[in-house]
C-alpha positions in Angstrom: 33.2 -82.9 26.2 34.1 -84.2 22.7 31.5 -86.5 21.0 30.2 -87.2 17.5 26.7 -85.9 18.1 26.1 -85.1 14.4 27.0 -88.6 13.3 29.4 -87.6 10.6 32.3 -89.6 12.0 34.1 -86.5 13.4 33.8 -85.6 17.1 32.3 -82.2 17.9 33.2 -80.0 20.8 30.3 -79.8 23.4 30.5 -76.7 25.6 28.4 -75.9 28.7 28.8 -72.3 29.9 28.2 -70.4 33.1 25.5 -68.3 31.5 23.4 -71.5 30.6 24.4 -71.8 27.0 25.0 -75.2 25.5 27.1 -75.0 22.3 28.1 -77.5 19.6 31.3 -76.7 17.6 32.5 -78.5 14.6 36.0 -78.6 13.1 35.3 -78.5 9.4 38.8 -77.4 8.5 42.2 -76.7 10.2 41.0 -73.2 11.1 38.9 -72.1 14.1 35.9 -74.2 15.3 32.5 -73.3 13.8 29.4 -73.0 16.0 26.8 -75.4 14.6 24.0 -75.4 17.3 23.3 -73.7 20.6 20.6 -74.0 23.2 20.0 -71.7 26.2 19.1 -73.0 29.7 18.0 -70.8 32.6 20.9 -71.6 34.9 24.6 -72.3 34.7 25.9 -75.6 33.3 28.1 -77.6 35.8 28.9 -80.5 33.6 28.2 -81.7 30.0 28.5 -85.1 28.4 27.6 -86.7 25.0 26.5 -90.3 24.6 23.7 -92.7 24.0 21.4 -92.7 27.0 17.7 -92.8 26.4 17.2 -94.8 23.2 19.5 -97.0 21.1 20.5 -95.3 17.9 19.9 -91.8 19.1 22.7 -89.8 20.6 22.1 -87.2 23.3 23.8 -84.4 25.2 23.3 -84.5 29.0 23.9 -81.3 31.0 23.9 -81.0 34.8 22.9 -77.6 36.0 24.0 -75.6 39.1 20.9 -76.6 41.1 21.3 -80.3 40.2 18.8 -80.7 37.3 19.8 -83.0 34.4 18.7 -81.8 31.0 19.0 -83.9 27.8 19.1 -82.9 24.2 18.5 -85.8 21.8 18.8 -86.5 18.1 15.6 -88.5 18.2 12.9 -86.9 16.0 10.2 -85.3 18.1 7.4 -86.0 15.6 6.7 -89.1 13.7 4.8 -89.0 10.5 2.3 -91.7 9.6 0.7 -92.5 6.3 -2.8 -91.3 5.5 -5.4 -93.0 7.6 -2.9 -94.6 9.9 -3.6 -94.5 13.6 -0.8 -94.4 16.2 -0.9 -97.7 18.1 0.9 -97.9 21.4 2.4 -101.2 22.5 1.0 -102.8 25.6 4.4 -102.1 27.3 4.1 -98.4 26.5 0.5 -98.2 27.7 1.5 -99.8 31.0 4.3 -97.3 31.4 2.0 -94.4 30.7 -0.6 -95.8 33.2 2.2 -96.3 35.8 3.5 -92.7 35.4 -0.1 -91.3 35.7 -0.6 -93.3 38.9 2.7 -92.1 40.3 1.9 -88.5 39.4 -1.5 -88.7 41.2 0.2 -90.2 44.3 2.8 -87.4 44.3 0.1 -84.7 43.9 -1.8 -86.2 46.9 1.3 -86.3 49.0 2.1 -82.7 48.2 -1.4 -81.6 49.2 -1.1 -83.5 52.5 2.3 -82.0 53.3 1.0 -78.5 52.4 -1.9 -79.0 54.8 0.4 -80.3 57.5 2.7 -77.2 57.0 -0.3 -74.8 57.2 -1.5 -76.4 60.4 1.9 -76.3 62.0 2.6 -72.7 61.0 -0.7 -71.5 62.5 -0.1 -73.1 65.9 1.2 -71.0 68.8 4.4 -73.1 69.1 5.4 -72.7 65.5 9.0 -71.7 64.9 10.1 -70.1 61.6 13.5 -70.4 60.1 15.2 -69.3 57.0 16.4 -72.2 54.9 20.1 -72.4 54.2 21.1 -72.2 50.5 24.4 -71.8 48.7 25.1 -68.8 46.4 27.1 -69.3 43.2 28.7 -65.9 42.6 31.3 -64.5 40.1 32.8 -61.1 39.8 34.9 -61.0 36.6 36.6 -58.2 34.5 35.4 -57.8 30.9 38.5 -56.6 29.1 36.6 -55.4 26.0 34.7 -52.6 27.7 36.6 -52.3 31.0 33.6 -53.3 33.1 33.0 -55.9 35.7 30.3 -58.6 35.5 28.6 -59.6 38.8 26.8 -62.9 38.4 24.7 -64.3 41.2 22.9 -67.6 41.1 20.8 -69.0 43.9 18.5 -72.1 44.1 15.6 -69.8 45.1 14.1 -66.7 43.7 16.2 -63.5 44.1 13.9 -60.7 45.1 16.5 -58.0 46.0 20.2 -57.5 45.5 21.8 -54.6 47.4 25.1 -53.3 46.1 26.9 -50.8 48.3 30.0 -48.9 47.2 32.3 -46.2 48.6 32.9 -44.9 45.0 30.4 -43.9 42.4 29.1 -46.8 40.2 27.6 -46.9 36.7 25.4 -49.9 36.1 25.3 -51.2 32.6 22.3 -53.0 31.1 22.9 -56.5 29.6 20.7 -58.7 27.4 19.8 -61.2 30.1 19.0 -58.6 32.7 15.4 -58.4 33.8 16.1 -56.4 37.0 14.7 -53.0 37.9 17.5 -50.8 39.1 17.0 -48.1 41.7 19.8 -45.8 43.1 19.8 -44.2 46.5 22.5 -42.1 48.1 24.2 -43.5 51.1 24.4 -41.8 54.5 28.0 -40.8 55.0 27.9 -42.1 58.6 
């Protein structure tokens, strides 16, 4: 997207990447764009948009991720400073909103506990049937021209415990920055 997130009268380029990076580029001259800010998310970005969403006067970047989460980055200051001896006073509307959110959170926690107990009871019964939930896999296998290697990127909406790669030809696995995997090799039976 292109949006004036810095408020300088010139639109910046907002980029959401497959690796979870959100980047803001400025065009300070006629040359190449300059990276001004970046932020890393834990999953790939499906869509990105700039605008005023949460509070008047403070622009935001909204990013939708692969699993459907919406993440917002705002220009609103996180901390407000008060003078010496000043106490932070919340308006009645804000106090009501906080109270309402706390009540909703308590109700959701009770509902989760009830559903968990119901699941435990049904899974312990003799007529229980187990099934593997269906989930989609976001995968990419792309050539990196710089070092003549391929990048295999797997993204699933659940934890990935094991990935098995089988090949008829010898493979060298290269380590990358974001990799937290433990790699083990085993020879394949020729049959």
